[in-house]
VOKE-697878 format. One line per 2 residues: number of its first residue (from 0); their letters; for each residue x negated, y, z of N, C-alpha, C, O. Coordinates in steps of 0.1 Angstrom, whole numbers, plus 5000, padded with zeros to 4 digits. Atoms other than C-alpha are relative to their C-alpha. Example, Ala and Ser with C-alpha at 12.3 -4.5 7.8 and 13.67 -1.06 7.14 Angstrom:
<recs>
0> as> 4991,4988,5000,4877,4955,5078,4991,5012,5000,4981,5012,5007 | 5009,4989,5000,4863,4989,5071,5008,5011,5008,5003,5022,5009
</recs>
This chain:
<recs>
0> ms> 5000,4999,4986,8733,5093,8353,4993,4988,5006,4996,4977,5003 | 5007,5010,4994,8709,5073,8374,5008,4991,5010,5018,4996,5015
2> pe> 4993,5009,4991,8721,5043,8395,5001,5006,5014,5011,5004,5021 | 5000,4995,4986,8711,5061,8427,5010,5011,5001,5017,5012,5012
4> iq> 4990,4989,4999,8732,5092,8419,5014,4994,4999,5023,4999,5007 | 4987,5007,5000,8761,5069,8410,5004,4995,5013,5015,4996,5018
6> al> 4997,5006,4987,8758,5051,8443,5003,5011,5010,5012,5009,5018 | 4998,4989,4991,8756,5084,8462,5014,5006,4998,5021,5009,5007
8> lr> 4987,4995,5003,8787,5097,8444,5011,4991,5005,5021,4995,5010 | 4990,5010,4995,8806,5065,8451,5001,5000,5015,5012,4999,5020
10> lf> 5000,5000,4986,8796,5066,8487,5009,5012,5005,5017,5010,5014 | 4992,4988,4996,8810,5102,8491,5014,4998,4997,5023,5002,5004
12> hv> 4986,5002,5005,8841,5093,8471,5007,4990,5010,5019,4993,5014 | 4993,5010,4992,8849,5062,8492,5001,5005,5015,5012,5003,5021
14> va> 5000,4995,4986,8840,5078,8526,5011,5011,5001,5019,5011,5011 | 4990,4990,5000,8862,5108,8518,5014,4994,4999,5023,4999,5006
16> tf> 4987,5007,5001,8890,5085,8508,5004,4993,5014,5016,4994,5018 | 4997,5006,4987,8887,5066,8541,5004,5011,5010,5013,5008,5019
18> lm> 4997,4989,4991,8888,5099,8560,5014,5005,4998,5019,5012,5006 | 4986,4996,5003,8921,5106,8543,5010,4991,5007,5022,4992,5004
20> aa> 4991,5008,4992,8936,5080,8567,5007,5008,5010,5014,5002,5019 | 4994,4991,4990,8948,5110,8587,5015,4997,5001,5020,4997,5012
22> pf> 4986,5003,4998,8985,5102,8579,5003,4989,5009,5012,4989,5017 | 4998,5011,4991,8982,5069,8596,4998,5004,5014,5006,5000,5023
24> ym> 5003,4996,4986,8966,5084,8627,5010,5010,5005,5013,5010,5017 | 4989,4990,4996,8992,5112,8628,5012,4992,5004,5019,4996,5013
26> ll> 4989,5008,4997,9019,5086,8627,4998,4993,5014,5008,4992,5022 | 5003,5006,4987,9002,5068,8656,5002,5010,5012,5008,5006,5022
28> vv> 4999,4990,4990,9000,5100,8676,5015,5004,5003,5019,5004,5014 | 4986,4996,4998,9036,5109,8670,5008,4989,5006,5017,4991,5015
30> ne> 4993,5012,4994,9049,5074,8678,4996,4999,5015,5005,4995,5023 | 5004,5001,4986,9029,5075,8711,5007,5011,5008,5012,5009,5019
32> ra> 4993,4989,4994,9045,5109,8719,5015,4996,5003,5020,4999,5013 | 4986,5004,4999,9079,5094,8713,5003,4990,5012,5014,4989,5017
34> rf> 4998,5009,4989,9073,5069,8741,5002,5007,5014,5006,5001,5023 | 4998,4992,4988,9073,5097,8767,5015,5003,5001,5021,5006,4991
36> tv> 4986,4997,4998,9107,5103,8782,5002,5015,5003,5014,5019,5004 | 4999,4986,4996,9100,5139,8791,5004,5008,4987,5000,5005,4976
38> pp> 4996,4992,5011,9117,5166,8769,4988,5008,4994,4978,5010,5001 | 5010,4992,5006,9096,5187,8745,4996,5012,5009,5004,5019,5014
40> gy> 5005,4989,4991,9074,5212,8765,4986,5002,4997,4980,4996,4988 | 5013,4995,5003,9041,5229,8766,4990,4989,5003,4981,4986,4994
42> np> 5010,5009,4996,9021,5202,8784,4997,4989,4990,4986,4987,4986 | 5002,5011,5009,9026,5172,8762,4999,5004,4985,4991,4999,4977
44> dr> 4998,4997,5015,9035,5189,8729,4990,5010,4995,4987,5010,4983 | 5010,4991,5005,9010,5217,8727,4987,4992,4996,4981,4995,4985
46> yl> 5012,5009,5004,8982,5191,8727,5003,4993,4987,4994,4992,4979 | 4997,5008,5012,9000,5170,8701,5000,5009,4988,4994,5006,4977
48> en> 5000,4991,5012,9006,5200,8678,4986,5006,4996,4983,5008,4985 | 5014,4995,5002,8970,5212,8682,4993,4990,4991,4985,4993,4982
50> ii> 5007,5011,5008,8958,5178,8668,5006,5000,4986,4998,5000,4977 | 4994,5001,5013,8983,5178,8640,4998,5012,4991,4995,5010,4979
52> kg> 5001,4988,5009,8981,5214,8628,4986,5002,4994,4985,5009,4983 | 5014,4999,5006,8943,5212,8622,4997,4990,4990,4987,4992,4982
54> qp> 5004,5011,5009,8944,5181,8602,5001,5003,4985,4992,4999,4977 | 4999,4997,5014,8956,5195,8568,4987,5007,4994,4983,5004,4983
56> lr> 5013,4994,5005,8924,5217,8565,4989,4990,4998,4982,4991,4988 | 5010,5010,5002,8903,5187,8570,5003,4991,4987,4994,4988,4980
58> cy> 4996,5008,5012,8923,5168,8544,4997,5007,4987,4993,5001,4977 | 5003,4992,5012,8919,5196,8519,4985,4998,4997,4981,4997,4985
60> ay> 5015,5002,5002,8881,5193,8524,4997,4986,4994,4989,4985,4985 | 5002,5014,5005,8882,5155,8519,5005,4999,4986,4999,4992,4977
62> ma> 4995,5001,5014,8904,5159,8488,4992,5007,4990,4991,5003,4978 | 5009,4993,5009,8880,5184,8473,4988,4991,4996,4984,4990,4985
64> vi> 5011,5009,5002,8852,5159,8477,5004,4988,4991,4997,4984,4982 | 4994,5011,5008,8874,5131,8462,5001,5005,4986,4998,4997,4976
66> av> 4998,4995,5014,8883,5153,8432,4987,5002,4993,4985,4998,4981 | 5013,4997,5006,8847,5164,8425,4993,4987,4997,4988,4985,4986
68> tg> 5008,5012,5003,8831,5130,8429,5007,4991,4991,5001,4984,4983 | 4992,5008,5010,8859,5113,8410,4997,5005,4986,4996,4997,4977
70> fl> 5003,4995,5013,8854,5136,8381,4986,4997,4995,4984,4993,4984 | 5014,5003,5004,8816,5132,8381,4998,4985,4998,4991,4981,4988
72> la> 5001,5014,5002,8820,5094,8384,5006,4996,4986,5000,4988,4979 | 4994,5003,5012,8844,5093,8355,4992,5003,4988,4992,4996,4977
74> fg> 5008,4995,5011,8820,5112,8332,4986,4995,5001,4978,4996,4991 | 5014,5003,4998,8788,5100,8347,4996,4985,4998,4984,4982,4997
76> vg> 5003,5015,5002,8791,5062,8342,5003,4995,4986,5007,4984,4984 | 4998,5004,5013,8795,5062,8305,5014,5002,4995,5017,4999,4983
78> fs> 4986,4997,5005,8832,5072,8303,5000,5012,4992,4990,5020,4992 | 5000,4989,5009,8842,5097,8278,5014,5007,5002,5022,5003,5010
80> an> 4987,4993,4999,8871,5122,8274,5011,4991,4995,5022,4993,4998 | 4990,5010,5005,8888,5093,8256,5007,4993,5012,5018,4988,5010
82> lf> 4994,5007,4988,8893,5078,8291,5013,5006,5004,5022,4999,5008 | 4988,4993,4995,8919,5105,8299,5011,4997,4990,5023,4999,4994
84> lt> 4990,5003,5009,8938,5094,8268,5005,4986,5000,5016,4982,4997 | 4998,5014,5001,8936,5057,8272,5003,4993,5014,5009,4982,5014
86> sw> 4999,5007,4987,8936,5049,8310,5012,5004,5007,5012,5015,5013 | 4988,4997,4992,8970,5048,8325,4997,4999,5015,5004,5006,5023
88> vl> 5004,5001,4986,8954,5038,8358,4994,5014,5005,4998,5018,5016 | 5005,4987,4997,8935,5071,8358,5011,5010,5002,5010,5019,5011
90> wv> 4989,4991,5000,8966,5090,8351,5009,4998,5013,5014,5008,5019 | 4993,5003,4988,8984,5073,8380,4992,5006,5012,4998,5013,5021
92> ki> 5008,4995,4989,8955,5082,8403,5001,5016,5001,5002,5022,5011 | 4999,4985,5001,8956,5119,8391,5013,5004,5005,5015,5014,5013
94> gv> 4986,4997,4996,8994,5120,8395,5002,4999,5015,5008,5008,5021 | 4998,5002,4986,8993,5106,8430,4992,5010,5008,4997,5015,5018
96> fi> 5008,4989,4993,8965,5130,8440,5007,5013,5000,5007,5020,5010 | 4993,4987,5001,8985,5160,8428,5012,5000,5010,5015,5010,5016
98> il> 4988,5001,4990,9016,5147,8448,4995,5002,5014,5001,5008,5022 | 5006,4999,4986,8994,5143,8479,4997,5015,5003,5000,5020,5014
100> vf> 5003,4986,4998,8981,5179,8475,5013,5008,5003,5014,5016,5012 | 4987,4993,4999,9017,5192,8471,5006,4997,5014,5011,5006,5021
102> ll> 4994,5004,4988,9030,5172,8501,4993,5006,5012,4999,5011,5022 | 5008,4994,4989,9001,5183,8523,5003,5015,5002,5003,5020,5013
104> sy> 4997,4985,5000,9007,5219,8513,5014,5003,5006,5015,5013,5013 | 4986,4998,4995,9044,5216,8521,5000,4999,5015,5006,5007,5022
106> vh> 5000,5002,4985,9037,5203,8556,4992,5012,5006,4997,5017,5016 | 5009,4990,4994,9009,5228,8562,5006,5014,5000,5006,5022,5010
108> fg> 4995,4987,5001,9026,5259,8549,5015,5001,5002,5021,5012,5004 | 4986,4999,4999,9063,5250,8552,5005,4995,5013,5013,5002,5020
110> iq> 4994,5006,4987,9070,5227,8582,4992,5005,5012,4998,5009,5022 | 5008,4997,4988,9041,5234,8606,5002,5014,5005,5003,5016,5017
112> pk> 4998,4986,4995,9046,5272,8608,5014,5001,5008,5015,5008,5018 | 4987,5000,4993,9083,5266,8619,4999,4993,5013,5005,4997,5023
114> ie> 5002,5007,4987,9072,5241,8646,4992,5010,5009,4995,5011,5021 | 5008,4991,4991,9045,5266,8658,5009,5012,5005,5007,5016,5016
116> kl> 4991,4990,4996,9072,5293,8659,5008,4996,5012,5011,5004,5021 | 4993,5005,4988,9092,5272,8683,4992,4998,5012,4996,5000,5023
118> ms> 5008,5003,4989,9063,5262,8704,4992,5011,5006,4989,5011,5018 | 5009,4990,4996,9043,5294,8706,5005,5008,5013,4997,5013,5020
120> pl> 4996,4992,4988,9065,5312,8733,4998,4992,5013,4999,4998,5024 | 5001,5009,4988,9060,5282,8757,4987,5003,5008,4977,5005,5002
122> kp> 5012,4999,4991,9037,5287,8787,4998,4986,5007,5007,4978,5007 | 5003,5012,4993,9020,5259,8806,5011,4996,5011,5014,5005,5019
124> ge> 4990,5005,4991,9046,5238,8825,5014,5003,4995,5023,4997,5001 | 4986,4997,5005,9076,5252,8805,5004,4989,4990,4996,4982,4984
126> sl> 4994,5009,5010,9100,5230,8785,5007,5009,4989,5010,5020,4992 | 4994,4994,5011,9115,5239,8752,5015,5002,5003,5021,4993,5009
128> ae> 4986,4998,4997,9150,5254,8754,5009,4989,4993,5005,4984,4983 | 4991,5011,5005,9179,5229,8749,5004,5003,4986,5005,4994,4977
130> sd> 4995,4997,5013,9191,5248,8719,4990,4999,4988,4993,4997,4977 | 5011,5001,5010,9157,5246,8701,4996,4985,4998,4989,4982,4988
132> rp> 5005,5014,5001,9152,5208,8707,5004,4993,4988,4996,4986,4981 | 4996,5007,5012,9173,5195,8678,4993,5006,4988,4989,4998,4979
134> vl> 5008,4995,5011,9155,5219,8654,4986,4995,5000,4981,4991,4989 | 5014,5005,5000,9121,5208,8666,5000,4985,4996,4991,4981,4989
136> ma> 5000,5014,5003,9131,5171,8664,5002,4998,4985,4996,4989,4979 | 4998,5001,5015,9144,5176,8628,4988,5003,4992,4985,4996,4983
138> lr> 5013,4996,5007,9112,5193,8617,4990,4989,5002,4983,4986,4993 | 5010,5011,4998,9091,5166,8633,5003,4987,4993,4995,4980,4988
140> mr> 4996,5012,5007,9111,5138,8618,4997,5002,4985,4993,4992,4978 | 5003,4998,5014,9107,5154,8583,4985,4999,4998,4980,4993,4988
142> rk> 5014,5001,5001,9070,5158,8589,4995,4985,5001,4986,4981,4994 | 5003,5014,4998,9068,5122,8601,5003,4991,4987,4995,4983,4983
144> kl> 4997,5007,5012,9085,5109,8570,4990,5003,4989,4986,4994,4981 | 5010,4996,5010,9062,5129,8548,4986,4993,5003,4979,4990,4994
146> aa> 5013,5006,4997,9032,5115,8567,5000,4985,4996,4990,4980,4991 | 4999,5014,5005,9044,5079,8560,4999,4999,4985,4993,4990,4979
148> tc> 5001,5000,5015,9048,5088,8523,4986,5003,4996,4981,4996,4987 | 5014,4997,5003,9013,5103,8523,4991,4988,5002,4982,4985,4995
150> lf> 5008,5012,4997,8999,5072,8539,5002,4990,4988,4992,4984,4984 | 4998,5009,5012,9015,5051,8511,4992,5005,4988,4986,4997,4981
152> lv> 5007,4995,5012,9001,5074,8485,4985,4999,5001,4978,4997,4991 | 5014,5001,4998,8966,5074,8500,4996,4985,4997,4986,4982,4990
154> lt> 5003,5014,5003,8967,5036,8499,5002,4997,4985,4994,4988,4980 | 4998,5002,5015,8980,5037,8463,4988,5005,4993,4983,4998,4983
156> tv> 5012,4995,5007,8950,5058,8453,4988,4990,5001,4980,4988,4992 | 5010,5010,4997,8927,5032,8469,5002,4988,4991,4993,4983,4985
158> if> 4997,5011,5008,8945,5004,8451,4997,5002,4985,4991,4993,4978 | 5003,4997,5014,8943,5021,8417,4985,5003,4998,4980,5000,4987
160> gl> 5014,4998,5002,8907,5031,8423,4993,4986,4999,4984,4985,4991 | 5005,5014,5001,8899,4994,8429,5003,4994,4986,4995,4987,4980
162> rm> 4996,5005,5014,8918,4987,8396,4991,5006,4989,4989,4999,4979 | 5009,4994,5009,8895,5011,8378,4986,4993,4999,4980,4992,4989
164> la> 5013,5007,4999,8864,4992,8390,5001,4985,4995,4992,4980,4989 | 4998,5014,5003,8878,4957,8386,5014,4998,4995,5024,4999,5002
166> ey> 4987,5001,5006,8907,4951,8362,5007,4987,5004,5005,4977,4997 | 4994,5012,4995,8927,4926,8382,5015,4999,4995,5020,5009,4989
168> ni> 4986,5003,5005,8962,4911,8374,5010,5010,5005,5009,5015,5016 | 4989,4990,4997,8992,4935,8373,5009,4995,5012,5014,5003,5019
170> il> 4992,5006,4990,9011,4911,8396,4993,5003,5014,4999,5006,5024 | 5008,4997,4988,8983,4915,8422,5001,5015,5004,5002,5018,5016
172> ll> 4998,4985,4998,8985,4953,8418,5013,5003,5006,5014,5010,5016 | 4987,4998,4994,9022,4952,8425,5001,4995,5014,5007,5001,5023
174> af> 5000,5006,4986,9017,4929,8455,4993,5010,5010,4997,5012,5021 | 5007,4990,4991,8991,4954,8469,5009,5012,5003,5009,5017,5014
176> lv> 4991,4988,4998,9016,4983,8464,5011,4996,5010,5015,5005,5018 | 4990,5004,4991,9043,4963,8482,4995,5000,5014,5001,5004,5024
178> fa> 5006,5001,4987,9020,4956,8511,4997,5014,5005,4999,5016,5017 | 5002,4986,4996,9010,4993,8512,5013,5007,5005,5013,5014,5015
180> al> 4987,4994,4997,9046,5003,8513,5005,4995,5014,5010,5002,5022 | 4996,5006,4988,9054,4978,8541,4991,5005,5012,4996,5007,5023
182> fa> 5009,4995,4989,9023,4990,8561,5004,5014,5004,5005,5017,5016 | 4996,4987,4997,9034,5026,8558,5013,5001,5007,5015,5009,5017
184> wr> 4987,5001,4993,9069,5018,8568,4999,4995,5014,5005,5001,5023 | 5002,5005,4987,9057,4998,8598,4993,5011,5009,4997,5013,5020
186> ay> 5007,4989,4992,9034,5027,8609,5010,5011,5003,5009,5018,5013 | 4990,4989,4998,9063,5051,8605,5010,4996,5012,5014,5005,5020
188> rk> 4990,5005,4990,9087,5030,8627,4995,4999,5014,5002,5004,5023 | 5004,5003,4987,9066,5020,8657,4985,5002,5002,4978,5001,4992
190> pm> 5015,5000,4998,9032,5023,8674,4995,4987,4996,5002,4976,4996 | 5006,5013,5005,9008,4997,8661,4988,4997,5009,4977,5001,5006
192> py> 5010,5002,4990,8988,4986,8691,4988,4991,4995,4977,4991,5000 | 5010,5009,5005,8969,4959,8671,4995,5004,4986,4990,4995,4979
194> gw> 5005,4995,5013,8960,4980,8641,5009,4996,4988,5016,5005,4984 | 4992,5004,5011,8976,4960,8613,5014,4997,5003,5023,4997,4994
196> f> 4987,5005,4996,9006,4949,8633,5007,5009,5010,5018,5006,5014
</recs>
């Protein structure tokens, strides 16, 4: 494979990975909604749900690009089928990728339709019935926890992708994972007005 093709594949692979930052931005959106004191209703929540419900389809598209370019890169830069038998880093990346697909599918096909069922009867200006609010909040909290988990997993794939390119110390790898977990936990808990903090 020519260096130009490798560069192009790496570019698509990295850009698609960056675009998978959706869990982070969904956490920001949800945390900003929590700052409103108004109860769940059509006006603030329909807009929020429209943003969130369309994101999984975009993520599936990004993940398809990541899978295809990752496969082509693994076999196009001199790696062999032996790589799949010897590289534990590659197996971690593949495992994390499969978990991400599963969690995304669970949110898209399991949680989001239940939220939509609660929200769909609302008309502009209406609020959600008192009896439905705890159910909506529980579903949103589960989705938010899964978004934080997905954010950590996306960061994990980036960390292990870097480890495949440059074999750095395992202590540094663990430090990166701890930082990724703390970052995902912080994004889960509160809005992050300054990006990293």
